[in-house]
C-alpha positions in Angstrom: -1.1 -7.7 -38.9 -4.2 -9.0 -40.6 -6.9 -6.6 -42.1 -9.1 -7.6 -39.1 -6.3 -6.8 -36.7 -5.9 -3.3 -38.4 -9.6 -2.6 -38.3 -9.7 -3.6 -34.5 -6.7 -1.4 -33.9 -8.4 1.7 -35.6 -11.7 1.2 -33.7 -9.8 0.9 -30.4 -7.6 4.1 -31.2 -10.7 5.9 -31.9 -12.8 4.8 -28.8 -10.4 4.0 -25.9 -9.4 7.3 -24.0 -6.0 8.6 -25.2 -4.7 8.6 -21.5 -5.8 5.0 -20.9 -4.0 3.9 -24.2 -0.8 5.6 -22.9 -0.7 3.6 -19.8 1.4 0.5 -19.0 0.1 -2.3 -17.2 1.0 -2.4 -13.5 4.0 -4.9 -13.5 3.7 -7.8 -11.3 6.5 -10.2 -11.5 6.1 -14.1 -11.3 7.5 -15.1 -8.0 6.4 -18.8 -8.3 9.9 -20.2 -7.9 11.4 -17.1 -6.3 12.2 -15.7 -2.9 9.6 -13.1 -2.9 10.5 -9.9 -1.3 8.9 -7.4 -3.6 5.4 -7.1 -2.8 4.9 -6.4 0.9 3.1 -9.6 1.7 3.5 -11.6 4.8 5.9 -14.5 4.4 3.8 -16.6 6.9 0.8 -18.7 6.0 -1.9 -19.4 8.2 -1.4 -22.4 10.6 -3.3 -25.7 9.8 -5.8 -25.2 12.4 -6.9 -21.9 11.2 -6.8 -23.0 7.6 -9.2 -25.8 8.6 -11.5 -23.2 10.1 -11.7 -21.1 7.1 -12.4 -24.2 5.0 -15.2 -25.1 7.2 -16.7 -21.5 6.9 -16.2 -21.4 3.3 -17.7 -24.9 2.9 -21.1 -23.5 4.2 -21.2 -20.6 1.7 -24.2 -20.5 -0.9 -22.4 -19.8 -4.0 -25.6 -19.6 -6.0 -26.5 -16.5 -4.0 -25.3 -12.8 -4.3 -23.1 -11.8 -1.3 -24.6 -9.6 1.5 -24.5 -5.9 0.2 -24.1 -4.8 3.9 -22.2 -7.6 5.6 -22.7 -6.8 9.5 -20.8 -9.9 10.7 -17.8 -8.8 8.7 -17.9 -5.3 9.9 -18.3 -6.3 13.5 -15.3 -8.6 13.2 -13.3 -5.8 11.8 -14.5 -3.4 14.3 -13.4 -5.9 17.2 -10.0 -7.0 15.6 -8.8 -3.6 14.8 -10.1 -1.3 17.5 -12.4 0.9 15.4 -14.0 3.4 17.7 -17.7 2.9 18.6 -18.6 6.4 17.1 -17.0 5.6 13.4 -18.8 3.9 10.7 -17.0 1.3 8.4 -17.1 0.8 4.8 -15.6 -2.4 3.1 -13.8 -2.6 -0.1 -12.3 -5.0 -2.6 -9.0 -4.1 -1.3 -7.9 -0.7 -0.1 -7.2 0.4 -3.8 -11.1 0.3 -4.4 -11.6 2.5 -1.4 -9.0 5.1 -2.4 -10.7 5.0 -6.0 -14.2 5.7 -4.3 -12.8 8.4 -2.3 -11.6 10.3 -5.3 -14.7 9.5 -7.4 -16.9 10.8 -4.6 -15.1 14.3 -4.1 -13.7 15.2 -7.5 -15.0 16.7 -10.6 -12.6 17.1 -13.5 -9.8 19.5 -12.7 -10.1 19.2 -9.0 -6.8 18.6 -7.2 -5.8 15.5 -5.4 -2.7 15.9 -3.2 -0.1 13.9 -1.6 3.5 14.0 -0.2 5.5 12.8 -2.9 6.8 10.0 -3.7 4.2 8.0 -2.0 1.8 5.2 -3.2 1.5 5.3 -6.9 -2.0 4.7 -7.0 -3.0 8.1 -5.6 -1.6 9.6 -8.8 -3.0 7.0 -11.0 -6.5 7.0 -9.7 -6.7 10.8 -9.7 -5.7 11.1 -13.3 -8.0 8.1 -14.3 -10.9 10.1 -12.6 -9.9 13.4 -14.5 -8.6 15.0 -11.3 -5.3 16.9 -11.3 -2.6 15.2 -9.2 -0.4 17.3 -7.1 2.7 15.6 -5.5 4.5 17.8 -2.8 8.1 16.6 -2.8 9.6 14.9 0.3 12.7 16.6 1.9 16.2 15.1 0.7 16.1 12.8 3.8 12.6 11.5 2.5 10.7 13.4 5.3 7.3 15.2 4.8 7.9 18.7 4.2 4.9 20.2 6.3 5.5 23.9 5.4 5.6 22.9 1.7 2.3 20.8 2.2 0.6 23.8 4.1 1.5 26.3 1.3 0.5 23.9 -1.6 -2.9 23.3 0.0 -3.4 27.0 0.4 -2.6 27.5 -3.3 -4.1 24.7 -4.8 -7.1 23.9 -2.6 -7.1 20.2 -3.0 -10.5 18.2 -2.7 -8.5 15.3 -1.2 -5.2 14.8 0.4 -3.7 11.4 0.8 -1.2 10.9 3.7 0.3 7.3 3.6 1.4 6.7 7.3 4.0 4.9 7.2 4.8 5.9 3.7 5.2 3.7 0.8 7.8 3.3 -0.8 10.1 4.8 1.8 8.7 3.1 5.0 9.0 6.2 7.2 6.6 7.6 9.6 5.2 11.1 9.8 5.0 12.5 13.3 1.7 13.1 14.9 2.2 16.7 14.9 2.9 16.8 11.1 -0.2 14.8 10.4 -2.4 16.9 12.7 -1.0 20.3 11.0 -1.7 18.9 7.6 -5.2 17.8 8.6 -6.1 21.0 10.2 -4.7 22.9 7.2 -6.5 21.0 4.6 -9.6 22.4 2.8 -11.2 19.1 2.1 -11.1 15.5 3.0 -7.9 14.0 4.4 -7.5 10.2 3.8 -4.9 8.7 6.1 -3.8 5.5 4.6 -2.6 3.1 7.3 -2.1 0.0 5.1 1.0 -0.9 7.2 -0.5 0.0 10.8 0.2 -3.5 12.0 4.1 -2.7 12.0 3.9 0.9 12.9 2.8 0.6 16.5 0.7 3.9 16.3 -2.3 5.1 14.5 -4.3 8.2 13.7 -7.6 6.6 14.4 -8.4 9.2 17.1 -8.5 11.8 14.4 -11.6 10.3 12.8 -13.8 11.5 15.6 -12.0 14.6 16.7 -11.6 16.2 13.1 -14.4 16.7 10.7 -12.3 16.1 7.6 -10.5 12.6 8.4 -11.2 9.0 7.4 -8.8 6.1 7.8 -8.2 3.5 5.0 -6.5 0.3 5.8 -6.0 -3.2 4.3 -5.5 -6.9 5.6 -3.3 -7.6 2.8 -0.1 -6.8 4.7 -0.8 -9.0 7.7 -1.1 -12.3 5.8 -4.4 -12.1 4.0 -3.4 -10.5 0.7 -5.2 -13.2 -1.3 -8.6 -12.0 0.4 -8.7 -8.6 -1.1 -10.4 -6.8 1.7 -10.0 -3.4 2.7 -11.7 -1.1 5.2 -12.6 2.4 5.6 -13.3 4.0 9.1 -14.9 7.4 9.4 -17.7 9.4 10.9 -21.1 8.1 9.6 -21.8 11.2 7.6 -18.6 10.5 5.6 -19.3 6.8 5.2 -22.9 7.5 4.1 -21.8 9.7 1.2 -18.8 7.5 0.1 -20.9 4.4 0.2 -23.1 5.6 -2.4 -20.6 4.9 -5.1 -19.6 1.5 -3.7 -20.7 -1.5 -6.0 -23.3 -3.4 -4.0 -21.6 -6.6 -4.3 -17.9 -5.7 -4.2 -17.1 -8.1 -1.5 -17.6 -11.9 -2.6 -19.1 -14.3 -0.3 -15.9 -16.3 0.2 -13.9 -13.5 1.4 -16.9 -12.6 3.7 -16.8 -15.9 5.4 -13.2 -16.5 5.5 -12.3 -13.1 7.1 -14.8 -13.7 9.9 -13.2 -17.1 10.5 -9.6 -15.7 10.4 -10.0 -12.8 12.7 -11.3 -15.0 15.5 -7.6 -16.1 15.6 -6.2 -12.5 15.3 -3.4 -13.0 18.0 -1.8 -15.4 15.4 -1.6 -12.6 13.0 -0.3 -10.3 15.5 2.5 -12.7 16.5 3.5 -12.8 12.9 3.6 -9.0 12.7 5.7 -8.9 15.8 8.3 -11.2 14.2 8.3 -9.3 11.1 9.0 -6.1 13.1 11.9 -7.8 14.9 13.4 -9.1 11.5 12.9 -5.8 9.9 15.0 -4.0 12.5 17.7 -6.7 12.0 17.7 -6.6 8.5 18.0 -2.7 8.5 21.1 -2.9 10.7 22.5 -5.7 8.6 22.0 -3.7 5.3 23.6 -0.5 6.8 26.7 -2.7 7.8 27.3 -3.5 4.0 29.7 -1.1 2.4 28.2 1.5 0.3 24.6 0.8 1.4 22.3 3.2 3.3 19.2 1.7 4.8 16.5 3.9 6.2 14.3 3.6 9.2 11.1 1.8 8.5 7.7 1.4 10.4 6.4 -1.0 7.7 7.0 -4.5 6.6 9.8 -3.4 4.1 12.9 -1.5 4.1 14.2 1.1 1.5 18.0 0.6 0.8 20.0 3.2 -1.2 22.9 1.7 -3.1 24.4 4.9 -4.7 27.7 4.3 -2.6 27.8 0.7 -3.7 30.0 1.4 -6.8 31.7 4.1 -8.8 29.0 4.3 -11.5 25.4 5.1 -11.7 22.9 2.3 -12.1 24.0 0.3 -9.1 20.6 -0.5 -8.2 19.5 -1.8 -11.5 22.6 -4.1 -11.5 21.9 -5.3 -8.0 18.3 -6.0 -8.9 19.1 -7.8 -11.8 21.7 -10.0 -10.0 19.3 -10.7 -7.2 16.7 -11.7 -9.8 19.1 -14.1 -11.6 19.6 -15.8 -8.1 15.9 -16.1 -7.5 15.3 -13.2 -5.3 12.7 -10.7 -6.1 12.9 -7.2 -4.8 11.4 -3.8 -6.1 13.5 -1.3 -8.1 11.8 1.9 -7.1 14.3 4.3 -8.7 12.1 5.0 -11.7 9.4 6.3 -9.5 11.0 9.6 -8.4 14.5 11.0 -8.5 14.6 11.0 -4.7 14.6 7.2 -5.0 17.4 7.0 -7.5 19.5 3.9 -6.8 17.1 2.7 -4.1 15.6 -0.8 -3.8 12.5 -1.7 -1.6 12.9 -5.0 0.1 10.0 -6.8 1.9 10.7 -8.6 4.9 10.6 -12.4 4.5 11.3 -15.3 6.8 14.6 -15.3 8.8 15.9 -17.8 6.0 14.7 -15.5 3.3 16.4 -12.6 4.8 19.7 -14.3 5.2 19.6 -15.7 1.6 19.3 -11.8 0.5 22.1 -10.8 2.6 24.4 -13.5 1.6 23.4 -12.7 -2.2 24.3 -9.1 -1.6 27.6 -9.8 -0.1 28.4 -12.0 -3.1 27.1 -9.3 -5.7 28.4 -6.0 -4.1 32.3 -6.8 -4.8 31.6 -6.9 -8.3 29.6 -3.7 -8.1 32.5 -1.7 -6.5 35.1 -2.9 -9.0 
C-alpha cells in the first residue's frame, strides 16, 4: 500500500459510518453465459412488436430535459393495468426498494422499531439499520408459516412504527392467509406495508385493505413480470399517506426513458399476463418434479420461484452448498439462501425459467444428487 493509499484509508476510516464500513456489497452473480435462475426475473423477453413500440416511444423522448416530477401518464397506465382502486393515490419509485426505504425514512427516528416476519426480504432489515432504526424479525414457524400470535405479541411489546409483510414471502414463496394479514394489520400500532412484489403469480391481493384500513399501503414492482430493467415500483395508498411519503421522494427519481417505455409496454399488458400464467404452470410442475427427487423437499409457492430443501439429499451437512457449486459449474445459477437464516439451512431458491431451463436444472440435479448421497 502506498503512502497515499494509507492516507485515504485513514480518512475513510474516520469518516464513513462504522456500520457502513462493516457492510458487504450485495452480491450479484454474473449470469451472462449462464442459465439464470437466481434473481426472480422473467425468462421471457418482450415480443418484437412490443419492443418496436417501446423503441418508438423512447425515440421521442427529450433527453436534454429533466423527467416529469409527477408523470400523470405513467400513474394512469399503472392504475389501469394493475387495478388500483379509484380512491387510492399512487407514488412511483426507482424500483420498490426505493419505496421501502422512503417508507422507513418517513416514519422512523433513531431507535424506532421496524418489524417483519423473518426470514423475509433482506432489504427490510438493511434499510432499517441504515436509517438508524431497530429491526425486529419475528421468526416463522418450523414449517415457514407466519406466526401470527408471536407477531401480535411482538407488536404489543415493541410498538413498531412500521411492519412489512411480504405476500407472498421472499425467500420462501409461501402466502399468508387473508385472516392472518388482517389480524396483523388490525393489531399493528403504526403503518403496515404489504409488499406484493410477486402479486402477478399469487392470484390474490390485499389491495382492498388500502381503503378499508387506515394504516395500510401496498408496494409492488414490475420487475418480476418481465420488466426488471426498467426499475419501476409503485406504492398505492390513501391520498393522505401518499402525500406524506411523497415528501421524501427525490423529484426526478423516475427517468424519462422508463416513463416512456412503461406506458408503451402496459398497452400490451395481456402479453405480460400470459407470460405470468406460463410461469405459474411451470412453477407448479417444477415443485412436483423437485419433490420427486430423493431427499428433496419443495415448498408450495405463490411466487415465480421455488424453495427447495436438500437436507435429506445426503448423509452430511452442507448439501445445498455442494449442489449450488455443482450447478454453477454446469452454468446454472440458483440462490443459496442457507446463510440468511437457520430455518433456511440446506435450502436453495430457484427462479422459474423457460421449460428448457427447468428441464436443464432437473437433468443436472439428477446427475449431481447421486454423488451427494454417497
